[in-house]
C-alpha positions, 0 to 999 in steps of 0.5 A: 500500500505504501509503495502504491501510494508513493508511486501514485504521488510520484506519478502525480508530481511528474504529471504536474511538472510536465503540465506546468512545463507544457503551459510555460512553453506554450506561452513563452514569447517568440522572437518577432521582427518589424522590418522597414523598407525605406525608399529614396526621397520619401516625403514621410518617414517611419521613425519609430514603432511600439508593440503593446505600448513598448518601443521596439527597434526596426530590424531587431528581434524582440519577444512577443506573443502570437497576438503582438500585432494587435495595437501596433503603433507606428510613428511617422514624420513629414520629411518634406517641405509641404504639408501632408494630408494623407499617408498610407503605410503598408504592412506586408506579411512574407510568405513562409516559403518562397519569395513574395508576400502572403498578404498586404494590409494598410494603416492610414493617417489623415483623410484620403480621397476615396470613401474607405479612406475617409473612414480610416485614419484621421488627423490634421495635415502634418506640417513639415517636420511634424510627427504623428502616430498611426495604429493597427487597431485590434479589430483590424488585426482580428479581421486580418487574422481570419483571412490569414487563417483561411490561407493557412498562414501560421498563428505565430507571425514572426516578421512583418515589413512596413513601408510608406506606400502613398502620400498626398499633399494638402491642396495638391490632390492631383499629385501623389507620391507613390512608392518612390515616385511623384505621380499625377492623376491620369484617367487614361492610366489603369491605376489612375496615376502616371509618374511625373518625368523629372 
């Protein structure tokens, strides 16, 4: 009886240790990275990033849980000589295998031209040298997570790439900076914009 009791207690203790170890491993933060793509002559620069309110460094790994993207904050700065009234920042999710991106999502600052852009973002025009924050809301992350789940994208997102993709200037709505080029509105172009030749 004593031997059975001792074995039973040892088995329960071993099971408890294994359960605690498994739980600890399941909640152990993994390394995450926010990579930044900067283009020449950007009128707006990404200058800082925060995860769950804590500053992290672009290109440097940090510890985070699977839901680390919800509430991501990016700090932008107007580096041009003109007031900026709208900025679109791309968040790109690289494919696990091969090159390219599995999905791209966006956050915005200011009020854009299209109806969807009027609902997202907000804030007054940014004067030259001014900074502002753009957030990746928890609700937007949850919607994205559903799409990623449908694509069988891993629950543990370890890397995203952020970049300023489009910028419009206050009072100059026929001109837009798009991925490194100043473009002019062009109704004959498939995208609605054509690069301005230097």
